[in-house]
C-alpha positions as CSV (number, residue, x, y, z in Angstrom):
1,X,63.3,34.9,-86.7
2,X,65.5,34.5,-83.6
3,X,67.9,36.5,-83.1
4,X,71.6,33.3,-82.9
5,X,73.7,33.5,-80.4
6,X,76.8,35.4,-80.4
7,X,80.4,33.4,-80.9
8,X,83.5,34.2,-78.4
9,X,87.3,32.9,-78.5
10,X,89.2,33.7,-75.6
11,X,93.0,32.2,-74.6
12,X,92.7,31.7,-70.5
13,X,96.7,31.5,-69.2
14,X,95.9,30.2,-65.9
15,X,98.6,30.9,-62.8
16,X,96.5,28.9,-60.0
17,X,99.3,29.0,-56.7
18,X,96.7,28.7,-54.3
19,X,96.0,25.0,-56.6
20,X,99.6,24.6,-58.2
21,X,97.9,24.8,-61.8
22,X,99.4,26.0,-64.8
23,X,98.1,25.7,-67.6
24,X,96.7,27.6,-71.0
25,X,93.2,27.0,-72.0
26,X,91.7,28.0,-75.2
27,X,88.0,28.1,-74.8
28,X,85.4,28.7,-77.3
29,X,81.7,29.8,-75.6
30,X,78.8,31.5,-76.8
31,X,77.0,34.6,-76.1
32,X,73.1,34.0,-75.9
33,X,71.2,37.6,-76.9
34,X,69.6,38.1,-73.1
35,X,72.8,37.9,-71.8
36,X,74.9,40.9,-70.6
37,X,79.1,41.0,-70.8
38,X,79.0,40.7,-67.1
39,X,77.6,37.5,-67.2
40,X,79.2,36.2,-70.1
41,X,82.9,37.1,-67.5
42,X,81.3,35.9,-64.8
43,X,80.6,32.2,-66.4
44,X,84.9,32.5,-68.0
45,X,86.1,33.4,-64.4
46,X,84.3,30.7,-63.2
47,X,85.3,28.4,-65.1
48,X,89.2,29.7,-65.1
49,X,88.9,29.4,-60.8
50,X,87.2,25.6,-60.9
51,X,89.4,24.6,-64.2
52,X,91.0,20.5,-62.7
53,X,94.7,20.6,-63.4
54,X,94.2,17.8,-66.0
55,X,91.2,15.8,-67.5
56,X,91.6,12.2,-65.8
57,X,88.4,12.8,-64.3
58,X,86.7,14.5,-67.0
59,X,87.3,18.1,-68.8
60,X,85.6,20.8,-67.3
61,X,83.0,22.5,-70.3
62,X,80.5,25.3,-70.7
63,X,77.0,23.4,-71.1
64,X,73.9,25.3,-72.3
65,X,73.6,27.2,-69.4
66,X,71.2,29.8,-70.1
67,X,69.6,28.5,-73.7
68,X,69.0,25.4,-71.1
69,X,66.8,25.1,-68.5
70,X,68.3,21.1,-67.7
71,X,72.3,22.1,-67.2
72,X,74.0,24.0,-65.7
73,X,76.8,27.7,-67.0
74,X,79.6,25.1,-67.0
75,X,80.3,21.0,-65.2
76,X,82.4,18.8,-65.4
77,X,81.4,15.1,-65.8
78,X,83.4,11.8,-65.1
79,X,84.5,9.6,-67.7
80,X,81.9,7.7,-66.2
81,X,79.0,10.3,-66.3
82,X,78.3,11.6,-63.1
83,X,78.3,15.2,-62.5
84,X,81.8,16.0,-61.1
85,X,81.3,20.0,-60.7
86,X,78.2,21.9,-61.2
87,X,78.3,25.2,-61.7
88,X,76.0,28.2,-61.7
89,X,76.6,32.0,-62.1
90,X,73.9,34.6,-62.0
91,X,70.5,34.3,-59.7
92,X,69.3,31.1,-59.8
93,X,66.0,30.2,-58.4
94,X,67.0,28.1,-55.1
95,X,64.8,24.8,-56.9
96,X,67.5,24.6,-59.4
97,X,69.9,25.0,-56.7
98,X,68.6,21.7,-54.3
99,X,68.1,19.7,-57.7
100,X,71.9,20.0,-58.9
101,X,72.9,19.6,-55.3
102,X,70.8,15.8,-55.2
103,X,72.4,15.1,-58.9
104,X,76.6,16.8,-58.5
105,X,79.1,15.8,-56.3
106,X,80.0,19.7,-56.2
107,X,77.5,22.8,-57.1
108,X,79.7,26.0,-57.1
109,X,77.2,29.2,-57.3
110,X,78.9,32.7,-58.1
111,X,76.6,35.7,-57.4
112,X,77.9,39.1,-58.9
113,X,75.1,41.9,-58.7
114,X,74.2,44.8,-56.0
115,X,71.3,43.2,-55.7
116,X,72.9,39.3,-54.3
117,X,72.9,40.3,-51.2
118,X,69.2,40.5,-50.9
119,X,69.0,37.4,-53.4
120,X,70.9,35.7,-50.9
121,X,69.1,36.8,-47.8
122,X,66.0,35.1,-49.5
123,X,67.0,31.5,-50.2
124,X,69.7,31.2,-47.7
125,X,67.5,29.0,-45.2
126,X,66.3,27.2,-48.0
127,X,70.0,26.6,-49.1
128,X,71.7,25.9,-45.4
129,X,71.7,21.9,-45.2
130,X,72.6,21.6,-49.2
131,X,76.1,20.5,-47.8
132,X,77.6,20.2,-51.2
133,X,77.2,23.7,-52.1
134,X,79.5,26.3,-52.5
135,X,78.3,30.0,-52.6
136,X,81.1,33.2,-53.5
137,X,79.8,36.5,-54.7
138,X,81.5,39.3,-56.2
139,X,81.7,42.6,-56.2
140,X,79.6,44.4,-58.3
141,X,82.1,46.9,-59.0
142,X,84.3,44.0,-60.2
143,X,82.0,42.3,-61.9
144,X,81.3,45.4,-64.1
145,X,85.3,46.3,-64.1
146,X,85.1,42.5,-65.6
147,X,82.5,42.7,-68.2
148,X,84.3,45.7,-70.0
149,X,87.2,44.0,-71.0
150,X,84.8,41.3,-72.9
151,X,85.6,41.2,-77.1
152,X,84.8,38.5,-79.2
153,X,88.7,37.3,-79.2
154,X,90.3,37.4,-75.7
155,X,93.4,36.7,-74.7
156,X,93.3,36.9,-70.4
157,X,96.2,36.0,-68.1
158,X,94.9,35.0,-64.6
159,X,96.6,34.4,-62.2
160,X,95.2,33.2,-58.2
161,X,97.1,33.8,-55.2
162,X,95.5,33.9,-51.5
163,X,92.3,33.7,-52.9
164,X,92.6,37.1,-54.8
165,X,92.5,36.9,-58.5
166,X,93.9,39.0,-61.1
167,X,92.6,39.4,-64.8
168,X,94.0,40.7,-67.2
169,X,94.6,41.3,-70.7
170,X,96.9,43.7,-73.4
171,X,95.2,46.7,-72.2
172,X,93.8,46.2,-68.7
173,X,93.5,44.3,-65.0
174,X,90.9,43.7,-62.9
175,X,91.6,42.4,-59.5
176,X,88.3,40.6,-58.4
177,X,88.2,39.0,-54.4
178,X,85.3,36.6,-54.3
179,X,83.8,36.1,-50.8
180,X,82.4,33.4,-49.7
181,X,78.9,33.4,-48.3
182,X,78.6,29.5,-48.0
183,X,80.2,26.8,-47.6
184,X,80.0,22.9,-46.3
185,X,80.9,23.5,-42.5
186,X,83.1,20.4,-44.0
187,X,84.8,22.4,-46.1
188,X,88.4,23.2,-44.7
189,X,89.9,24.3,-47.0
190,X,88.9,28.3,-49.8
191,X,88.0,26.8,-52.4
192,X,86.5,28.4,-55.1
């Protein structure tokens, strides 16, 4: 008998001063048996950093990610079905990112862990030509501190200002400094 995914529910109160976005988002996500709390919380952070101000061009949603090789962790489809955003978490195979770049307008990767720089050194040249790929690295200590906040039911306050992110609940808070390691050459501003 296969182990089923565990359901997590979170209410995200987002105050993103960099984008002028102030909203509350109740979300439900499934944690696959092979997924860690750290990865789950980075997925949640990726959602918060990329959620659009409105749903006029389609909503951002959690996809099947680890449970389906054809879907990312988070994505946004336009109302006419095009993939606006394809968001990955971790250290995916570079071929997956190349395929995603061919299918989506914007591809964003949030990598974490102490070995992320080693992984990036091995794939950097293969991904350099992708003009719609952003790659952000979360320092390992910060993503691990974020993992400590994981609970089946969460109320999180997320504040973004000047490229810095603060995540808090009633018991603790974490400051996260995403480091850009790849942005398209045409990108004129910092966009998570």
